[in-house]
Structure formats: structure tokens, C-alpha cells
N, C-alpha and C positions, 0 to 999 in steps of 0.2 A: 504494500500500500504506500502511495506517495504521500509524504507529510508536507503540509504547508504551515508556515509560521506567520504570526502577526508582528507588527512593530513592537508592541508592548511585551511580547515574549522574547524576541530576538535581542533587543538592546540589553536587558540584564543578563541573558545567557552568554552573550559575547562580551560582557563587561564594558559596554559603551553607553554613554549618556543618551537617553531617548531622543532628545532634541537633535543631538549630533547625528544619531542613526537616521532619523527622518530626513535631515538635510542631505546626508550622503545618499540616501536612497533616491531622493529627487534628482540629485546630480548624476548618478551613475546608472540609473535604470530609465527606460522609456516610460512615458506616462502610463499609469495603470488603466487598462481599458474598462475595468469595472468600477474603479474607485473614483475618488475626487472629493473635494470638500462638500459638494452638494448632494452626492449620491447616497450617502449613508452606509456605504460599504467600506470596510477597512481593507487596505491593501494586504494581499496574501503573498508570501515569499516562498518560492521553491528553494531547494538547496542551491541551485545555480544562482538564482537572484541574490540570495543571502551571501554567497561567497563573493559574487561580483562587488556587492556593496562593501563587504568586509575588506577585500583586497584593495578596492579604491580608497577606502579610509586609511588603510596602512600606507599606501603610496603618498597620500596627502599628509597625514599626521606624523608618520614615523620617518619617511624618506624625504619629506619636505618638497614634494613635487606639487606644482600648481594643479588646480582642478582641471583646466583645459588639457594640460599635459597628461594627467592621470586618465582622463577620458580617452585620449589618443592611445595610450599604452594598453588600456583594457580592450579597445577596439582592435589594435594590432595583434594582441596575443589571444584573442577570443577563440579562433579556430584551433590554435596549438593547445590551449588549455582544455578545450573539449576533447581533442584527440588523445591527450595524455591522461584523461580521467579526472581532472581537477573539478569538474562540475558534478561528479557523482556523489552518491551517498556514502560510499566507503572509501577509505584512504587507498592510495595506489598500492598495489600488492608488491611484496618483496619477491624477488626472483626465487624460483624453486631449484631443485637439484637436477631437473631434466636437462638433456643436452641443449646447448645454446645454438640457436639458428642465426642470430645477429647480435651485435653489441647492445642494442636497445634492451634486450632481455636481461642484461646484467645490471641495469641502472637501478640504484638504490634511492636516489633523490635528485632533484634539479635545483640549480641556481641560475639566475638570469642576470647578466651584466648589461645594464641599460646605459647607452651613451646618447646624449642629445646631439642632433645634427641640425644644421641650417643650410638653406640653399641661397643662391645669389639674391633672391627676392626677399630674404629674411624669414621665410616660412620654416617652422621647426618640424622635425621628425625625429625618429629614433632608430638606432641600430641596436639589435639584440644579439648577444652571444649567449647561447643557452648551453650550460654545462650539465651533462647527465653524469652524475657522480657514480662511479662503479665501486671504487674502494679507496681507502686511505690506510697506508701502512707506515710503520716506524722503520727508519733506516739510518744509515750513517753516510756522511759524505765528508771526506778529508778529516776523518776521526771526529766529526761533529754530528750530534743527533739531528736528524731532519725527518720531515713527513713527506711521503710520496703520495700524491693524489693522482688517481687514474680516472679519467673522464672522457666522454665524447663531447664534441663541440658542434653545435649547429648555429648557423647565422640566419636571422630573420631581418627583413627590412634594411639590409645593408645599403649604404649609399650607392646608387647605380651609376651615377655620373660624377665626373671630377669636380663639378661645381657645388657639390654637397660637402660641407665641412663638419667634421666631428669636433665637439666641444669636450675635451677630455677633463675639464674642470668640473663637469656635471655628471660624471660616471656614478651610477647607483648600483648597488648589489641587492638583488631581490632573492631572498632565500625562499622561493615559492613553495617547496615541499614543507619547510618548517611552518610557513604561514598556514598552509592547508591543514597540517597536523594540529596546530593550535586551534584553528576554526573547528575542525572535526572533534577534537577532544572536548572543547567547550560545549558543543551540541550534544555529544554522547554523554558527558557528565550529567547533563540535565535529564536525558532520557533514562539513565541508570538510577537517578535519585527519585524519579517520578513513580 
């Protein structure tokens, strides 16, 4: 059965002020087809809707990204988030012991490196380097302890032409798997206590 949530349920579950949650939901979701101030119906949130608002709020509140830029990032990443299971009810599954067909099957978590870009007309965009973390091991290098990180790398929305310039002062690291786990744990904690 698909579960839907109301504003007044989600805000305390996700530990966000209700007024802030409502503001973010108006910014990051399209208008509610059933709701509105005059309709008498409260907006209902699917898991996907709730995660989009939660992620948008994280981009604005924690990563200090402007609302227009956060909207662009959510739009740019929408298909990828859907494909990787971030809009689902359950967290992304950990790989099993079955034989591996491709490196994607080994991925334990994802991080996204977001770099702001501008073109010659001053329009902004983003370049995304997505790291699929496979493993982290302890090692030594020149007799010094180091960590070795094994990951795949995928690029989305990389600047296609030379007139697009990256602003490396604005690089942000989005630990998307950790954000999803936090979101999921907060929702699951509420369902376990009910």
C-alpha cells in the first residue's frame, strides 16, 4: 500500500519547522492539483514528493545554494535519482555475493560533486561528477597510513562548449546516499514507534 503524508506529519518527522517545510514544498514541488488555500484539501506527499522537498531544503539550508539554483539541481538530477532508486520506499540495496555483471552492482553509496558553471551570457548551470563508492580500505603509502577509495565516476551536464566556464569556488559535495538514509531513517523511526 502506498503511504501519503501531510505537512503536519512530515515536518516533525523530518525535524523541520512546519512553516519552513511548507515554504520549501511550495518552492520545490509543482502546485498541488487538488489543494490550494480555497479548496479545503491539505496537500498529500508521496515518498518522492517528500524526498524532493527534503533534498531541496538540504541544498538551501545546509549547502547554502540559492532556491533558483536548488530548483535547477533537482531538475537536472531528477531522472538519475529515479533510476538509482532514491524516490523509492526502501533504501538502495547493498550488493549481494552473486557474480558481478558490471561495476554498478558493486556500488555501496553515491556522492555528487556539484560545480556551478556560467556561459558567455551569464546564465548559470551545473556540472555533476557522480561518484559511486565501491569500497574504502586502509593502506600505506611511503610508510604513511592512507585511505584508498574505489569508485566509479559519471558526468552529468558537463559543459558542452568552450564558452561555458566552471566556477571552482562554488564546488559543493552532496552526500546523496547519506541524505537519503537520514530521510528514510526518520520516516521509518516514526512508523516503528506508531
